[in-house]
C-alpha positions as CSV (number, residue, x, y, z in Angstrom):
1,M,-114.0,80.8,-140.8
2,V,-114.0,78.0,-143.4
3,P,-110.7,77.8,-145.2
4,S,-110.6,78.6,-148.9
5,I,-109.7,76.0,-151.4
6,W,-106.4,77.7,-151.9
7,Q,-105.6,77.6,-148.1
8,E,-106.5,73.9,-148.2
9,A,-104.2,73.3,-151.2
10,L,-101.3,75.2,-149.5
11,A,-101.8,73.2,-146.3
12,L,-101.6,70.0,-148.4
13,L,-98.4,71.1,-150.0
14,D,-96.8,71.9,-146.7
15,M,-97.8,68.4,-145.5
16,E,-95.8,66.9,-148.4
17,K,-92.6,68.8,-147.5
18,E,-89.7,66.7,-146.4
19,T,-88.7,66.7,-142.7
20,I,-85.1,67.8,-142.7
21,G,-82.5,66.8,-140.1
22,F,-79.7,69.3,-140.1
23,V,-76.4,68.5,-138.5
24,G,-73.7,71.2,-138.2
25,L,-74.9,74.7,-137.4
26,G,-71.6,76.6,-137.9
27,L,-71.0,79.8,-139.9
28,M,-72.6,78.3,-143.0
29,G,-75.0,75.7,-141.6
30,K,-76.9,77.9,-139.2
31,P,-78.2,80.4,-141.8
32,M,-78.9,77.5,-144.2
33,A,-81.1,75.8,-141.5
34,I,-82.8,79.2,-140.8
35,N,-83.7,79.6,-144.5
36,L,-85.2,76.1,-144.5
37,L,-87.4,77.1,-141.5
38,K,-88.4,80.3,-143.4
39,A,-89.5,78.1,-146.3
40,N,-91.8,76.2,-143.9
41,Y,-89.8,73.0,-143.7
42,V,-89.8,71.0,-140.5
43,V,-86.2,71.2,-139.3
44,I,-84.7,68.9,-136.6
45,A,-81.3,70.4,-135.6
46,N,-78.1,69.2,-133.9
47,S,-74.6,70.6,-133.7
48,R,-71.5,70.4,-131.5
49,S,-72.3,73.7,-129.9
50,I,-75.4,74.4,-127.9
51,A,-75.8,78.1,-128.7
52,P,-76.7,77.8,-132.4
53,I,-79.1,74.9,-131.6
54,D,-80.9,77.2,-129.1
55,E,-81.0,79.9,-131.7
56,V,-82.6,77.9,-134.5
57,V,-85.0,76.2,-132.0
58,A,-86.2,79.7,-130.9
59,L,-87.0,80.2,-134.6
60,G,-89.1,77.1,-134.9
61,A,-86.7,74.1,-135.3
62,K,-87.0,71.0,-133.3
63,R,-84.1,70.1,-131.0
64,A,-82.6,66.6,-131.7
65,S,-82.0,64.7,-128.5
66,T,-79.3,62.7,-130.4
67,N,-78.1,62.2,-133.9
68,D,-79.8,58.8,-133.8
69,A,-83.2,60.4,-133.1
70,L,-82.6,63.0,-135.8
71,A,-81.7,60.3,-138.4
72,T,-84.7,58.2,-137.5
73,E,-87.3,61.1,-137.6
74,S,-86.1,62.8,-140.8
75,T,-86.9,62.0,-144.4
76,V,-83.8,64.1,-145.5
77,V,-80.6,64.5,-143.5
78,I,-78.2,67.3,-144.4
79,T,-74.7,67.6,-142.9
80,M,-72.6,70.8,-143.0
81,L,-69.5,69.7,-141.1
82,P,-66.0,71.2,-140.8
83,T,-63.7,68.4,-141.9
84,P,-63.7,65.1,-143.7
85,D,-62.6,63.3,-140.6
86,V,-65.6,64.7,-138.7
87,T,-68.0,63.8,-141.6
88,R,-66.6,60.3,-141.8
89,T,-67.2,59.7,-138.0
90,V,-70.7,61.4,-137.9
91,V,-71.9,59.7,-141.1
92,L,-70.1,56.4,-141.4
93,G,-69.1,55.6,-137.8
94,A,-70.4,52.5,-136.0
95,D,-73.3,54.6,-134.7
96,G,-73.3,57.1,-137.6
97,L,-76.2,58.7,-139.3
98,L,-76.4,56.2,-142.1
99,S,-76.8,53.3,-139.7
100,K,-80.0,55.0,-138.3
101,M,-81.6,56.4,-141.3
102,T,-84.8,54.8,-142.7
103,A,-84.7,53.1,-146.1
104,G,-86.1,55.5,-148.7
105,S,-84.7,58.6,-147.1
106,L,-82.2,61.0,-148.6
107,F,-78.8,62.0,-147.3
108,I,-77.1,65.2,-148.5
109,D,-73.6,66.2,-147.5
110,M,-73.1,69.9,-148.2
111,G,-69.6,70.2,-146.6
112,T,-66.4,70.0,-148.6
113,E,-64.9,66.5,-148.6
114,S,-62.6,64.5,-150.8
115,P,-64.4,63.0,-153.9
116,S,-63.4,59.5,-152.7
117,L,-65.2,60.1,-149.4
118,A,-68.3,61.2,-151.2
119,Q,-68.2,58.0,-153.3
120,E,-67.7,55.9,-150.1
121,I,-70.7,57.6,-148.5
122,A,-72.9,57.0,-151.6
123,K,-71.9,53.3,-151.6
124,A,-72.6,52.9,-147.9
125,A,-75.9,54.7,-148.3
126,G,-77.0,52.4,-151.1
127,K,-76.4,49.3,-148.9
128,V,-79.1,50.5,-146.4
129,G,-81.5,51.8,-149.0
130,V,-80.7,55.5,-148.7
131,E,-80.1,57.8,-151.6
132,A,-77.1,60.1,-151.2
133,L,-75.9,63.4,-152.8
134,D,-72.6,65.3,-152.4
135,A,-73.6,69.0,-152.7
136,P,-70.8,71.3,-151.6
137,V,-71.4,75.0,-151.8
138,S,-69.7,78.3,-152.7
139,G,-70.7,81.8,-151.7
140,G,-69.5,82.2,-148.1
141,D,-71.6,83.2,-145.1
142,I,-73.3,86.0,-147.1
143,G,-74.5,83.5,-149.7
144,A,-75.7,81.2,-146.9
145,I,-77.6,84.0,-145.2
146,N,-79.2,85.3,-148.4
147,G,-79.9,81.9,-149.9
148,T,-77.8,82.6,-152.9
149,L,-75.2,79.8,-152.7
150,S,-73.8,78.1,-155.7
151,I,-74.5,74.4,-155.1
152,M,-72.5,71.7,-156.9
153,V,-74.2,68.4,-156.9
154,G,-73.0,64.8,-157.4
155,G,-75.1,61.7,-157.2
156,E,-78.0,59.9,-159.0
157,T,-80.5,61.9,-161.1
158,R,-83.5,60.7,-159.1
159,A,-82.0,61.9,-155.8
160,F,-81.1,65.2,-157.4
161,E,-84.7,65.7,-158.6
162,R,-86.0,65.0,-155.1
163,A,-83.7,67.5,-153.6
164,K,-84.2,70.4,-156.1
165,E,-86.9,72.2,-154.0
166,I,-84.6,72.1,-151.0
167,F,-81.7,73.4,-153.0
168,S,-83.8,76.2,-154.4
169,V,-84.2,77.6,-150.9
170,L,-80.5,77.5,-150.1
171,G,-79.0,78.6,-153.4
172,S,-79.5,80.7,-156.6
173,S,-77.5,78.3,-158.7
174,T,-77.7,74.5,-158.5
175,L,-76.3,72.2,-161.1
176,H,-76.2,68.4,-161.2
177,L,-72.7,67.5,-162.4
178,G,-72.7,63.8,-162.6
179,G,-72.4,60.7,-160.3
180,P,-71.2,60.5,-156.7
181,G,-68.2,62.7,-156.0
182,S,-68.8,65.0,-159.0
183,G,-69.9,67.8,-156.8
184,Q,-66.8,67.5,-154.7
185,I,-64.5,67.5,-157.8
186,V,-66.0,70.8,-159.1
187,K,-65.8,72.3,-155.5
188,A,-62.1,71.4,-155.5
189,S,-61.7,73.3,-158.7
190,N,-63.6,76.2,-157.2
191,Q,-61.2,76.3,-154.2
192,I,-58.2,76.3,-156.5
193,M,-59.6,79.3,-158.5
194,V,-60.6,81.2,-155.4
195,A,-57.2,80.8,-153.8
196,G,-55.4,81.9,-157.0
197,I,-57.6,84.9,-157.6
198,L,-57.3,86.1,-154.0
199,A,-53.5,85.9,-154.3
200,S,-53.5,87.9,-157.5
201,I,-55.9,90.5,-156.2
202,S,-53.6,90.8,-153.1
203,E,-50.6,91.5,-155.3
204,G,-52.5,94.0,-157.5
205,L,-53.8,95.9,-154.5
206,A,-50.4,95.9,-152.8
207,L,-48.9,97.4,-155.9
208,I,-51.4,100.2,-156.0
209,E,-50.9,100.8,-152.2
210,G,-47.2,101.1,-152.7
211,C,-47.5,103.6,-155.5
212,G,-49.8,106.1,-153.8
213,I,-52.7,105.9,-156.3
214,D,-56.2,106.7,-155.1
215,M,-57.4,103.3,-154.1
216,D,-61.2,103.8,-154.6
217,Q,-60.7,105.1,-158.1
218,A,-58.3,102.3,-158.9
219,I,-60.8,99.7,-157.8
220,R,-63.5,101.3,-159.9
221,A,-61.2,101.2,-162.9
222,L,-60.3,97.5,-162.2
223,S,-63.9,96.5,-161.7
224,G,-64.9,97.9,-165.1
225,G,-62.2,95.9,-166.9
226,R,-61.2,92.3,-167.3
227,A,-59.8,92.2,-163.8
228,G,-63.3,92.8,-162.4
229,S,-64.7,89.8,-160.5
230,A,-67.1,88.7,-157.8
231,L,-64.1,88.2,-155.5
232,L,-62.7,91.7,-156.1
233,S,-66.1,93.2,-155.4
234,A,-66.6,91.1,-152.2
235,K,-63.1,91.2,-150.7
236,A,-61.3,94.5,-151.8
237,N,-62.7,96.5,-148.9
238,Q,-61.8,93.9,-146.3
239,M,-58.3,93.8,-147.7
240,L,-57.9,97.6,-147.7
241,E,-59.5,98.2,-144.3
242,R,-57.6,95.2,-142.9
243,S,-60.9,94.0,-141.3
244,Y,-61.1,90.2,-141.7
245,A,-64.4,89.1,-140.0
246,P,-64.7,85.6,-141.5
247,G,-66.9,84.9,-144.4
248,F,-64.7,81.9,-145.0
249,K,-61.8,81.2,-142.7
250,V,-58.2,80.8,-143.6
251,D,-57.9,77.4,-141.8
252,L,-61.0,76.0,-143.7
253,H,-59.6,77.1,-147.0
254,L,-56.4,75.4,-146.1
255,K,-58.3,72.3,-145.2
256,D,-60.0,72.4,-148.7
257,L,-56.6,72.9,-150.4
258,G,-55.2,69.9,-148.6
259,I,-58.0,67.9,-150.2
260,V,-57.2,69.4,-153.5
261,A,-53.5,68.7,-153.3
262,E,-54.1,65.0,-152.4
263,Y,-56.6,64.5,-155.2
264,A,-54.4,66.3,-157.7
265,R,-51.4,64.2,-156.7
266,Q,-53.4,61.0,-157.1
267,R,-54.5,62.1,-160.6
268,G,-51.1,63.3,-161.7
269,I,-52.2,66.9,-162.1
270,A,-49.8,69.7,-161.4
271,I,-51.1,72.7,-159.4
272,P,-48.1,75.0,-159.0
273,V,-50.1,78.3,-158.7
274,T,-52.4,76.7,-156.0
275,S,-49.3,75.5,-154.2
276,L,-48.0,79.0,-154.0
277,A,-51.3,80.4,-152.8
278,T,-51.4,77.6,-150.2
279,Q,-48.1,78.7,-148.8
280,L,-49.3,82.3,-148.5
281,L,-52.4,81.1,-146.5
282,I,-50.1,78.9,-144.4
283,A,-48.1,82.0,-143.5
284,V,-51.2,83.8,-142.4
285,E,-52.3,80.8,-140.3
286,A,-48.8,80.5,-138.8
287,S,-49.1,84.1,-137.7
288,G,-52.2,83.5,-135.8
289,G,-54.7,84.3,-138.5
290,G,-56.4,80.9,-139.0
291,D,-59.8,82.2,-137.9
292,L,-59.6,85.3,-140.1
293,D,-61.3,85.6,-143.5
294,H,-59.2,84.2,-146.3
295,S,-58.9,87.7,-147.8
296,A,-56.2,88.1,-145.1
297,I,-53.9,86.4,-147.6
298,I,-53.0,90.0,-148.6
299,E,-51.1,90.3,-145.3
300,A,-48.7,87.6,-146.5
301,I,-48.0,89.7,-149.6
302,R,-47.6,92.9,-147.6
303,G,-45.2,91.1,-145.3
304,L,-43.1,89.9,-148.2
305,G,-42.8,93.5,-149.4
306,H,-41.8,94.9,-146.1
307,I,-39.1,92.6,-144.6
308,D,-36.6,94.5,-142.5
309,L,-33.3,92.8,-142.9
310,G,-31.3,95.7,-141.5
311,V,-29.8,96.4,-145.0
312,K,-30.3,99.7,-146.7
313,P,-31.3,99.5,-150.4
314,T,-28.8,100.7,-152.9
315,N,-29.6,102.7,-156.1
């Protein structure tokens, strides 16, 4: 059968798609890579663990023999790595991704880093003729799976325009916020707000629990008023059922808040509420909950309200 003119046009469009090297197939990275495959991108995958590579290869990705090969064969390289130290080594190390990427290609870091590291990466990329974007995300594993992430982008306008089609596959909200590091600054603010809101939701739910009010009805009432929020909708059931399968882990949120604290200190910005929320998350981590969802912050509130000191309360 002779292909129709539309089939030929679609084939031509597919030929023009970027070849994407994706490094970091964790809780967020793996579903992001899968969504790119579903959108008919050629994806070359690599990660520290073999199992997620096998999974995405089974769905059509190409297996990278090394990061060097991935960088050389890709027109766009995306990283989704767990910590700034890992990102620095993988991207800026002596044999890092930037040292192997071809001039004219695009590097996108979608992990959460310090703004200064994002700026350092952009400067290093420019020296080898590579465009760079910092594009951290919010939305947790559900947003990554559904392709509904909020993507906060820093970098040059030309690079952002080039990446817009890719971002449209991964997120439902993508905004260009300014030059290198801008995305990371806004992501830092996001992590401040999420921590504070989760802490206040924890206190509110703990109060309702302690007073014997019907919890389902109470949450319906809260959701219909000013206290209603995306986080209340997403996390209330986990908190009440004490079921903390991770959408975003406690230890990763603490990593992000460490970045926030350092950047705020450098800028002379006080973050007292964030400091308190950080201490609550530290208490959860110290109790063995680092791999739990960050909604487990409520357990620190519950613990504060039920400390047995062996002293009977007086009226």
